[in-house]
NUTI-74411 format. One record per residue (C-alpha): chain; residue number from 0; x, y, z; residue in one letter. Coordinates in Angstrom, 2 decimals, padded with zeros to 5 digits. Example, Ala and Ser with C-alpha at 12.3 -4.5 7.8 and 13.67 -1.06 7.14 Angstrom:
BEGIN
<rec chain="A" n="0" x="012.30" y="-004.50" z="007.80" res="a"/>
<rec chain="A" n="1" x="013.67" y="-001.06" z="007.14" res="s"/>
end
This chain:
BEGIN
<rec chain="A" n="0" x="035.89" y="-026.86" z="-054.79" res="m"/>
<rec chain="A" n="1" x="036.24" y="-030.59" z="-054.20" res="g"/>
<rec chain="A" n="2" x="033.40" y="-032.99" z="-054.73" res="r"/>
<rec chain="A" n="3" x="032.70" y="-036.70" z="-054.29" res="n"/>
<rec chain="A" n="4" x="029.56" y="-038.67" z="-054.84" res="k"/>
<rec chain="A" n="5" x="027.80" y="-037.41" z="-051.73" res="y"/>
<rec chain="A" n="6" x="029.59" y="-034.40" z="-050.37" res="l"/>
<rec chain="A" n="7" x="031.01" y="-031.16" z="-051.63" res="v"/>
<rec chain="A" n="8" x="033.90" y="-029.54" z="-049.75" res="h"/>
<rec chain="A" n="9" x="035.57" y="-026.16" z="-049.77" res="l"/>
<rec chain="A" n="10" x="039.15" y="-025.64" z="-048.49" res="p"/>
<rec chain="A" n="11" x="039.52" y="-023.23" z="-045.55" res="l"/>
<rec chain="A" n="12" x="042.41" y="-020.91" z="-044.84" res="s"/>
<rec chain="A" n="13" x="043.51" y="-023.06" z="-041.88" res="d"/>
<rec chain="A" n="14" x="043.90" y="-026.12" z="-044.08" res="g"/>
<rec chain="A" n="15" x="040.58" y="-027.72" z="-043.03" res="d"/>
<rec chain="A" n="16" x="037.54" y="-028.26" z="-045.24" res="y"/>
<rec chain="A" n="17" x="033.95" y="-027.17" z="-045.08" res="l"/>
<rec chain="A" n="18" x="031.64" y="-030.01" z="-046.09" res="y"/>
<rec chain="A" n="19" x="028.06" y="-029.80" z="-047.25" res="y"/>
<rec chain="A" n="20" x="025.65" y="-032.09" z="-049.03" res="i"/>
<rec chain="A" n="21" x="025.89" y="-032.56" z="-052.77" res="n"/>
<rec chain="A" n="22" x="022.58" y="-031.15" z="-054.00" res="n"/>
<rec chain="A" n="23" x="022.86" y="-033.19" z="-057.22" res="e"/>
<rec chain="A" n="24" x="022.19" y="-036.36" z="-055.21" res="i"/>
<rec chain="A" n="25" x="018.73" y="-037.19" z="-054.09" res="e"/>
<rec chain="A" n="26" x="018.69" y="-038.29" z="-050.44" res="f"/>
<rec chain="A" n="27" x="016.07" y="-039.90" z="-048.27" res="i"/>
<rec chain="A" n="28" x="016.45" y="-038.46" z="-044.76" res="f"/>
<rec chain="A" n="29" x="015.37" y="-040.34" z="-041.67" res="v"/>
<rec chain="A" n="30" x="015.18" y="-036.91" z="-039.93" res="k"/>
<rec chain="A" n="31" x="014.45" y="-033.44" z="-041.28" res="p"/>
<rec chain="A" n="32" x="017.39" y="-032.44" z="-043.52" res="p"/>
<rec chain="A" n="33" x="019.70" y="-029.61" z="-042.45" res="p"/>
<rec chain="A" n="34" x="019.19" y="-026.19" z="-044.15" res="l"/>
<rec chain="A" n="35" x="021.68" y="-025.16" z="-046.77" res="p"/>
<rec chain="A" n="36" x="024.54" y="-023.16" z="-045.26" res="l"/>
<rec chain="A" n="37" x="023.38" y="-019.80" z="-046.63" res="n"/>
<rec chain="A" n="38" x="019.83" y="-020.32" z="-045.23" res="r"/>
<rec chain="A" n="39" x="021.26" y="-021.27" z="-041.84" res="q"/>
<rec chain="A" n="40" x="023.16" y="-017.94" z="-041.81" res="d"/>
<rec chain="A" n="41" x="019.98" y="-016.04" z="-042.70" res="e"/>
<rec chain="A" n="42" x="018.09" y="-017.77" z="-039.90" res="g"/>
<rec chain="A" n="43" x="020.78" y="-016.94" z="-037.34" res="t"/>
<rec chain="A" n="44" x="020.78" y="-013.26" z="-038.35" res="i"/>
<rec chain="A" n="45" x="017.00" y="-013.07" z="-038.22" res="t"/>
<rec chain="A" n="46" x="016.96" y="-014.69" z="-034.80" res="d"/>
<rec chain="A" n="47" x="019.57" y="-012.25" z="-033.46" res="r"/>
<rec chain="A" n="48" x="017.65" y="-009.25" z="-034.80" res="i"/>
<rec chain="A" n="49" x="014.50" y="-010.49" z="-033.12" res="a"/>
<rec chain="A" n="50" x="016.42" y="-011.18" z="-029.94" res="q"/>
<rec chain="A" n="51" x="017.95" y="-007.73" z="-029.92" res="s"/>
<rec chain="A" n="52" x="014.43" y="-006.27" z="-030.25" res="s"/>
<rec chain="A" n="53" x="013.29" y="-008.25" z="-027.17" res="k"/>
<rec chain="A" n="54" x="016.43" y="-007.20" z="-025.24" res="l"/>
<rec chain="A" n="55" x="015.59" y="-003.57" z="-025.97" res="k"/>
<rec chain="A" n="56" x="012.13" y="-004.17" z="-024.60" res="e"/>
<rec chain="A" n="57" x="013.77" y="-005.34" z="-021.36" res="a"/>
<rec chain="A" n="58" x="015.87" y="-002.15" z="-021.33" res="i"/>
<rec chain="A" n="59" x="012.86" y="000.04" z="-021.91" res="q"/>
<rec chain="A" n="60" x="010.98" y="-001.60" z="-019.04" res="i"/>
<rec chain="A" n="61" x="014.12" y="-001.11" z="-016.91" res="w"/>
<rec chain="A" n="62" x="014.18" y="002.60" z="-017.80" res="i"/>
<rec chain="A" n="63" x="010.45" y="003.04" z="-017.28" res="g"/>
<rec chain="A" n="64" x="010.45" y="001.58" z="-013.80" res="n"/>
<rec chain="A" n="65" x="013.64" y="003.13" z="-012.47" res="l"/>
<rec chain="A" n="66" x="011.80" y="005.66" z="-010.23" res="a"/>
<rec chain="A" n="67" x="013.61" y="008.68" z="-008.90" res="n"/>
<rec chain="A" n="68" x="014.66" y="007.94" z="-005.27" res="p"/>
<rec chain="A" n="69" x="013.32" y="010.26" z="-002.55" res="n"/>
<rec chain="A" n="70" x="013.69" y="010.51" z="001.22" res="p"/>
<rec chain="A" n="71" x="010.00" y="010.13" z="002.03" res="a"/>
<rec chain="A" n="72" x="008.92" y="007.02" z="003.89" res="f"/>
<rec chain="A" n="73" x="007.25" y="004.52" z="001.52" res="p"/>
<rec chain="A" n="74" x="003.56" y="004.33" z="002.26" res="t"/>
<rec chain="A" n="75" x="002.86" y="001.54" z="-000.22" res="g"/>
<rec chain="A" n="76" x="004.61" y="-001.67" z="-001.18" res="a"/>
<rec chain="A" n="77" x="005.15" y="-000.46" z="-004.72" res="d"/>
<rec chain="A" n="78" x="007.27" y="002.47" z="-003.50" res="s"/>
<rec chain="A" n="79" x="009.84" y="000.36" z="-001.62" res="q"/>
<rec chain="A" n="80" x="013.24" y="-000.23" z="-003.04" res="g"/>
<rec chain="A" n="81" x="012.68" y="-003.95" z="-003.43" res="s"/>
<rec chain="A" n="82" x="009.57" y="-003.27" z="-005.52" res="s"/>
<rec chain="A" n="83" x="011.40" y="-000.85" z="-007.79" res="v"/>
<rec chain="A" n="84" x="014.10" y="-003.51" z="-008.32" res="i"/>
<rec chain="A" n="85" x="011.50" y="-006.17" z="-009.09" res="a"/>
<rec chain="A" n="86" x="009.72" y="-003.93" z="-011.63" res="a"/>
<rec chain="A" n="87" x="012.99" y="-003.00" z="-013.38" res="c"/>
<rec chain="A" n="88" x="013.99" y="-006.68" z="-013.67" res="e"/>
<rec chain="A" n="89" x="010.51" y="-007.96" z="-014.61" res="s"/>
<rec chain="A" n="90" x="011.22" y="-008.75" z="-018.26" res="h"/>
<rec chain="A" n="91" x="011.98" y="-012.38" z="-018.97" res="l"/>
<rec chain="A" n="92" x="015.19" y="-011.53" z="-020.79" res="l"/>
<rec chain="A" n="93" x="016.60" y="-009.13" z="-018.20" res="f"/>
<rec chain="A" n="94" x="019.17" y="-011.67" z="-016.93" res="p"/>
<rec chain="A" n="95" x="020.48" y="-012.04" z="-020.49" res="d"/>
<rec chain="A" n="96" x="021.48" y="-008.34" z="-020.67" res="l"/>
<rec chain="A" n="97" x="024.69" y="-009.23" z="-018.78" res="t"/>
<rec chain="A" n="98" x="025.74" y="-011.20" z="-021.86" res="n"/>
<rec chain="A" n="99" x="025.30" y="-008.31" z="-024.21" res="h"/>
<rec chain="A" n="100" x="025.81" y="-004.87" z="-022.63" res="l"/>
<rec chain="A" n="101" x="029.41" y="-005.40" z="-021.38" res="p"/>
<rec chain="A" n="102" x="030.40" y="-006.34" z="-024.92" res="v"/>
<rec chain="A" n="103" x="029.45" y="-002.74" z="-025.90" res="l"/>
<rec chain="A" n="104" x="031.86" y="-001.44" z="-023.27" res="g"/>
<rec chain="A" n="105" x="028.90" y="-000.36" z="-021.10" res="i"/>
<rec chain="A" n="106" x="029.25" y="-001.39" z="-017.48" res="d"/>
<rec chain="A" n="107" x="025.67" y="-000.53" z="-016.52" res="v"/>
<rec chain="A" n="108" x="024.99" y="-004.08" z="-015.22" res="c"/>
<rec chain="A" n="109" x="027.79" y="-003.81" z="-012.64" res="a"/>
<rec chain="A" n="110" x="026.61" y="-000.29" z="-011.79" res="r"/>
<rec chain="A" n="111" x="023.06" y="-001.59" z="-011.33" res="w"/>
<rec chain="A" n="112" x="024.23" y="-004.28" z="-008.96" res="s"/>
<rec chain="A" n="113" x="025.73" y="-001.61" z="-006.66" res="e"/>
<rec chain="A" n="114" x="022.73" y="000.64" z="-007.09" res="y"/>
<rec chain="A" n="115" x="020.41" y="-002.10" z="-005.85" res="k"/>
<rec chain="A" n="116" x="022.45" y="-002.51" z="-002.68" res="k"/>
<rec chain="A" n="117" x="022.17" y="001.19" z="-001.99" res="e"/>
<rec chain="A" n="118" x="018.45" y="001.19" z="-002.68" res="l"/>
<rec chain="A" n="119" x="017.86" y="-001.61" z="-000.17" res="v"/>
<rec chain="A" n="120" x="020.09" y="000.25" z="002.31" res="q"/>
<rec chain="A" n="121" x="017.94" y="003.37" z="001.87" res="l"/>
<rec chain="A" n="122" x="014.86" y="001.39" z="002.87" res="d"/>
<rec chain="A" n="123" x="016.66" y="000.19" z="005.98" res="k"/>
<rec chain="A" n="124" x="017.67" y="003.76" z="006.92" res="l"/>
<rec chain="A" n="125" x="014.04" y="004.89" z="006.54" res="k"/>
<rec chain="A" n="126" x="012.81" y="001.96" z="008.59" res="q"/>
<rec chain="A" n="127" x="015.36" y="002.68" z="011.29" res="n"/>
<rec chain="A" n="128" x="014.14" y="006.30" z="011.64" res="l"/>
<rec chain="A" n="129" x="010.44" y="005.41" z="011.65" res="i"/>
<rec chain="A" n="130" x="011.07" y="002.71" z="014.22" res="s"/>
<rec chain="A" n="131" x="013.08" y="005.07" z="016.50" res="a"/>
<rec chain="A" n="132" x="010.30" y="007.69" z="016.32" res="l"/>
<rec chain="A" n="133" x="007.71" y="005.05" z="017.14" res="s"/>
<rec chain="A" n="134" x="009.73" y="003.92" z="020.17" res="t"/>
<rec chain="A" n="135" x="010.09" y="007.49" z="021.29" res="g"/>
<rec chain="A" n="136" x="006.38" y="008.20" z="021.13" res="i"/>
<rec chain="A" n="137" x="005.46" y="004.99" z="022.89" res="l"/>
<rec chain="A" n="138" x="007.88" y="005.76" z="025.73" res="e"/>
<rec chain="A" n="139" x="006.15" y="009.09" z="026.31" res="c"/>
<rec chain="A" n="140" x="002.85" y="007.36" z="026.67" res="f"/>
<rec chain="A" n="141" x="004.09" y="004.43" z="028.65" res="d"/>
<rec chain="A" n="142" x="001.18" y="002.51" z="030.22" res="g"/>
<rec chain="A" n="143" x="-001.26" y="003.35" z="027.38" res="l"/>
<rec chain="A" n="144" x="-001.74" y="000.76" z="024.68" res="d"/>
<rec chain="A" n="145" x="-001.42" y="003.18" z="021.78" res="l"/>
<rec chain="A" n="146" x="-002.49" y="002.29" z="018.20" res="h"/>
<rec chain="A" n="147" x="-001.15" y="004.61" z="015.59" res="f"/>
<rec chain="A" n="148" x="-003.71" y="005.90" z="013.05" res="i"/>
<rec chain="A" n="149" x="-002.49" y="006.95" z="009.60" res="y"/>
<rec chain="A" n="150" x="-005.84" y="008.12" z="008.17" res="d"/>
<rec chain="A" n="151" x="-007.17" y="011.47" z="009.40" res="n"/>
<rec chain="A" n="152" x="-010.65" y="010.37" z="008.31" res="e"/>
<rec chain="A" n="153" x="-010.52" y="007.57" z="010.82" res="h"/>
<rec chain="A" n="154" x="-012.84" y="007.75" z="013.87" res="y"/>
<rec chain="A" n="155" x="-010.68" y="007.60" z="016.99" res="l"/>
<rec chain="A" n="156" x="-011.29" y="004.58" z="019.24" res="g"/>
<rec chain="A" n="157" x="-009.75" y="004.01" z="022.65" res="d"/>
<rec chain="A" n="158" x="-005.99" y="004.43" z="022.57" res="y"/>
<rec chain="A" n="159" x="-006.00" y="005.46" z="018.90" res="d"/>
<rec chain="A" n="160" x="-003.32" y="008.01" z="018.31" res="c"/>
<rec chain="A" n="161" x="-003.27" y="010.25" z="015.27" res="y"/>
<rec chain="A" n="162" x="000.20" y="011.69" z="016.01" res="l"/>
<rec chain="A" n="163" x="001.93" y="008.74" z="014.24" res="s"/>
<rec chain="A" n="164" x="005.63" y="008.17" z="013.57" res="p"/>
<rec chain="A" n="165" x="004.92" y="009.00" z="009.91" res="l"/>
<rec chain="A" n="166" x="003.89" y="012.58" z="010.85" res="i"/>
<rec chain="A" n="167" x="007.05" y="013.01" z="012.96" res="l"/>
<rec chain="A" n="168" x="009.13" y="011.46" z="010.16" res="y"/>
<rec chain="A" n="169" x="007.99" y="014.32" z="007.89" res="d"/>
<rec chain="A" n="170" x="008.86" y="016.89" z="010.60" res="v"/>
<rec chain="A" n="171" x="012.39" y="015.43" z="010.95" res="v"/>
<rec chain="A" n="172" x="012.99" y="015.39" z="007.21" res="l"/>
<rec chain="A" n="173" x="011.90" y="019.04" z="006.89" res="r"/>
<rec chain="A" n="174" x="014.30" y="020.03" z="009.69" res="l"/>
<rec chain="A" n="175" x="017.23" y="018.52" z="007.88" res="e"/>
<rec chain="A" n="176" x="016.15" y="019.55" z="004.37" res="s"/>
<rec chain="A" n="177" x="015.74" y="023.29" z="004.68" res="n"/>
<rec chain="A" n="178" x="015.55" y="026.24" z="007.07" res="d"/>
<rec chain="A" n="179" x="011.76" y="026.38" z="006.72" res="e"/>
<rec chain="A" n="180" x="011.71" y="023.03" z="008.58" res="g"/>
<rec chain="A" n="181" x="012.51" y="024.81" z="011.83" res="y"/>
<rec chain="A" n="182" x="009.62" y="027.23" z="011.37" res="d"/>
<rec chain="A" n="183" x="007.34" y="024.30" z="010.65" res="h"/>
<rec chain="A" n="184" x="008.55" y="022.46" z="013.73" res="h"/>
<rec chain="A" n="185" x="008.09" y="025.45" z="016.07" res="m"/>
<rec chain="A" n="186" x="004.57" y="026.24" z="014.74" res="k"/>
<rec chain="A" n="187" x="003.65" y="022.61" z="015.19" res="f"/>
<rec chain="A" n="188" x="004.96" y="022.55" z="018.70" res="f"/>
<rec chain="A" n="189" x="003.21" y="025.85" z="019.57" res="s"/>
<rec chain="A" n="190" x="-000.07" y="024.46" z="018.25" res="w"/>
<rec chain="A" n="191" x="000.22" y="021.30" z="020.33" res="l"/>
<rec chain="A" n="192" x="001.19" y="023.30" z="023.44" res="e"/>
<rec chain="A" n="193" x="-001.56" y="025.94" z="023.19" res="n"/>
<rec chain="A" n="194" x="-004.37" y="024.43" z="021.12" res="n"/>
<rec chain="A" n="195" x="-004.55" y="020.78" z="022.15" res="a"/>
<rec chain="A" n="196" x="-006.16" y="020.68" z="025.61" res="p"/>
<rec chain="A" n="197" x="-007.18" y="017.51" z="027.46" res="i"/>
<rec chain="A" n="198" x="-010.98" y="017.39" z="027.49" res="v"/>
<rec chain="A" n="199" x="-013.60" y="014.90" z="028.57" res="e"/>
<rec chain="A" n="200" x="-016.15" y="013.58" z="026.15" res="e"/>
<rec chain="A" n="201" x="-018.66" y="011.24" z="027.79" res="g"/>
<rec chain="A" n="202" x="-016.81" y="008.22" z="029.14" res="d"/>
<rec chain="A" n="203" x="-013.67" y="009.16" z="027.31" res="h"/>
<rec chain="A" n="204" x="-010.86" y="011.71" z="027.46" res="v"/>
<rec chain="A" n="205" x="-009.43" y="013.36" z="024.34" res="l"/>
<rec chain="A" n="206" x="-006.08" y="015.04" z="023.87" res="w"/>
<rec chain="A" n="207" x="-006.98" y="017.83" z="021.46" res="g"/>
<rec chain="A" n="208" x="-010.40" y="019.41" z="020.90" res="k"/>
<rec chain="A" n="209" x="-010.26" y="020.99" z="017.41" res="v"/>
<rec chain="A" n="210" x="-008.02" y="018.12" z="016.23" res="i"/>
<rec chain="A" n="211" x="-008.25" y="015.09" z="018.51" res="p"/>
<rec chain="A" n="212" x="-004.85" y="013.38" z="018.61" res="y"/>
<rec chain="A" n="213" x="-005.56" y="010.64" z="021.16" res="l"/>
<rec chain="A" n="214" x="-008.53" y="009.15" z="022.94" res="r"/>
<rec chain="A" n="215" x="-008.44" y="007.10" z="026.14" res="v"/>
<rec chain="A" n="216" x="-011.06" y="005.84" z="028.61" res="p"/>
<rec chain="A" n="217" x="-011.80" y="008.25" z="031.47" res="k"/>
<rec chain="A" n="218" x="-010.05" y="005.92" z="033.92" res="k"/>
<rec chain="A" n="219" x="-006.71" y="006.77" z="032.19" res="d"/>
<rec chain="A" n="220" x="-007.03" y="010.52" z="032.47" res="r"/>
<rec chain="A" n="221" x="-004.30" y="010.88" z="035.04" res="a"/>
<rec chain="A" n="222" x="-001.93" y="008.77" z="032.97" res="l"/>
<rec chain="A" n="223" x="-002.71" y="010.89" z="029.87" res="l"/>
<rec chain="A" n="224" x="-002.11" y="014.15" z="031.85" res="e"/>
<rec chain="A" n="225" x="001.33" y="012.76" z="032.78" res="t"/>
<rec chain="A" n="226" x="002.13" y="011.54" z="029.26" res="s"/>
<rec chain="A" n="227" x="001.27" y="014.64" z="027.23" res="v"/>
<rec chain="A" n="228" x="003.97" y="016.88" z="028.80" res="p"/>
<rec chain="A" n="229" x="006.53" y="014.08" z="028.17" res="k"/>
<rec chain="A" n="230" x="005.57" y="014.03" z="024.51" res="f"/>
<rec chain="A" n="231" x="005.73" y="017.80" z="024.21" res="l"/>
<rec chain="A" n="232" x="009.28" y="017.75" z="025.66" res="a"/>
<rec chain="A" n="233" x="010.16" y="014.89" z="023.28" res="f"/>
<rec chain="A" n="234" x="008.77" y="016.79" z="020.26" res="f"/>
<rec chain="A" n="235" x="010.45" y="020.10" z="021.25" res="e"/>
<rec chain="A" n="236" x="013.87" y="018.38" z="021.50" res="n"/>
<rec chain="A" n="237" x="013.68" y="016.75" z="018.04" res="i"/>
<rec chain="A" n="238" x="015.99" y="019.40" z="016.36" res="p"/>
<rec chain="A" n="239" x="018.82" y="018.40" z="018.68" res="s"/>
<rec chain="A" n="240" x="018.12" y="014.65" z="018.69" res="s"/>
<rec chain="A" n="241" x="019.68" y="011.61" z="016.97" res="e"/>
<rec chain="A" n="242" x="016.79" y="011.71" z="014.57" res="f"/>
<rec chain="A" n="243" x="018.37" y="014.60" z="012.61" res="i"/>
<rec chain="A" n="244" x="021.54" y="012.56" z="012.03" res="t"/>
<rec chain="A" n="245" x="019.43" y="009.65" z="010.79" res="m"/>
<rec chain="A" n="246" x="017.56" y="011.97" z="008.44" res="a"/>
<rec chain="A" n="247" x="020.89" y="013.39" z="007.19" res="r"/>
<rec chain="A" n="248" x="022.01" y="009.84" z="006.25" res="d"/>
<rec chain="A" n="249" x="018.77" y="009.27" z="004.40" res="i"/>
<rec chain="A" n="250" x="019.08" y="012.48" z="002.38" res="i"/>
<rec chain="A" n="251" x="022.81" y="011.87" z="001.61" res="a"/>
<rec chain="A" n="252" x="021.94" y="008.36" z="000.35" res="t"/>
<rec chain="A" n="253" x="019.14" y="009.72" z="-001.78" res="v"/>
<rec chain="A" n="254" x="021.42" y="012.32" z="-003.35" res="d"/>
<rec chain="A" n="255" x="024.00" y="009.66" z="-004.13" res="k"/>
<rec chain="A" n="256" x="021.33" y="007.41" z="-005.70" res="l"/>
<rec chain="A" n="257" x="019.93" y="010.25" z="-007.82" res="k"/>
<rec chain="A" n="258" x="023.35" y="010.87" z="-009.34" res="s"/>
<rec chain="A" n="259" x="023.90" y="007.19" z="-009.99" res="e"/>
<rec chain="A" n="260" x="020.37" y="006.73" z="-011.42" res="r"/>
<rec chain="A" n="261" x="021.04" y="009.51" z="-013.94" res="d"/>
<rec chain="A" n="262" x="024.20" y="007.78" z="-015.08" res="r"/>
<rec chain="A" n="263" x="022.42" y="004.39" z="-015.39" res="i"/>
<rec chain="A" n="264" x="019.64" y="005.93" z="-017.45" res="l"/>
<rec chain="A" n="265" x="022.18" y="007.64" z="-019.77" res="r"/>
<rec chain="A" n="266" x="023.90" y="004.35" z="-020.44" res="e"/>
<rec chain="A" n="267" x="020.67" y="002.53" z="-020.98" res="l"/>
<rec chain="A" n="268" x="019.50" y="005.13" z="-023.44" res="e"/>
<rec chain="A" n="269" x="022.83" y="004.72" z="-025.20" res="q"/>
<rec chain="A" n="270" x="022.33" y="001.00" z="-025.71" res="t"/>
<rec chain="A" n="271" x="018.99" y="001.65" z="-027.43" res="l"/>
<rec chain="A" n="272" x="020.88" y="003.53" z="-030.19" res="l"/>
<rec chain="A" n="273" x="022.52" y="000.26" z="-031.35" res="y"/>
<rec chain="A" n="274" x="020.77" y="-001.53" z="-034.21" res="a"/>
<rec chain="A" n="275" x="021.65" y="-004.88" z="-032.67" res="n"/>
<rec chain="A" n="276" x="023.12" y="-005.98" z="-029.40" res="l"/>
<rec chain="A" n="277" x="026.25" y="-008.17" z="-029.78" res="p"/>
<rec chain="A" n="278" x="027.30" y="-010.94" z="-027.37" res="g"/>
<rec chain="A" n="279" x="026.59" y="-014.58" z="-026.71" res="n"/>
<rec chain="A" n="280" x="022.90" y="-015.02" z="-026.02" res="c"/>
<rec chain="A" n="281" x="022.07" y="-017.77" z="-023.45" res="q"/>
<rec chain="A" n="282" x="018.78" y="-018.44" z="-025.23" res="y"/>
<rec chain="A" n="283" x="020.04" y="-018.61" z="-028.85" res="l"/>
<rec chain="A" n="284" x="023.03" y="-020.76" z="-028.00" res="g"/>
end
C-alpha cells in the first residue's frame, strides 16, 4: 500500500492504482464527503436488493393481470386486449425488466412483444365478426332504423331490436366450437320461425309475443313483414356462411395465445426464484 500526505493508493493487477482519502488527515469538505469504499459497496448491494424486490413486484403484477384469452366478444373495456396489456405493464418498473430478464437467459420480454401483437389482432378479428353480423342484420331490415339492445331488461322502444349482433356472435362461436352448436342453432331458428309472430299492440307492431324482439310503429308493419322472412333466411344460412370461417380464425388465435400465455407464465414464475435480478438498471445507473 502506498501513501502520501493526503491519499492512500493500492496497486491493481492491470498496473493502475486505486486511490482513496487518507483517513489520518482531517479534511474540511466544501461538499459532503464521499463514503469510504467499503460503505459504497454496501450501499450499492442494498440498492440492488431493493431494486430486485421492486422488479419482482412488477413481475407479479404482470402475472396477476395476464388473463386467459377466450373467443367471447369483450363486453367491457377491461376485457379487451389493450386493457390486459395496460394492466400487465402498469408497474412503474415494467420497462426496466428488459434490462434484467434477458441477462438470465429468459427471452420472455421478446415473447411478450409478439404476444401483444397477437392479442391486439384477436380483438380485431372479434370486431370484424361482430361488424359483419351487424351489417347482415341491418340489411335484412333495410328501411327500418334499428337500434340494437343488449339488455333483456330494457323496455323496447320504436325500432329497438333485441336480436343483437352479440347474440348471433354467440351462435356462430357455438357452431364452430362443438357439435352441440348446430342443435342450438336449429332450436333457435325453429323458435323464431314458429313462436315469434308479428302482432299489433296499440299503435305499435311487435315481432315476437312471448319474447318481443323488435318493435316498430304500426305504419311500418308491411316493411316488418317483408324484413322478418329475410332475417330468418339469413339466420338459417349462418352455418354455411363466411361467419364460420371468421369464428374459426378467432378460435385458432385464442388457442395459439393460450399456449404462448402458459409459456410466458412459466418463465415469469422462473424469474421469481432468483434471489436478485442481474443486469444494468436504468434507474440505479
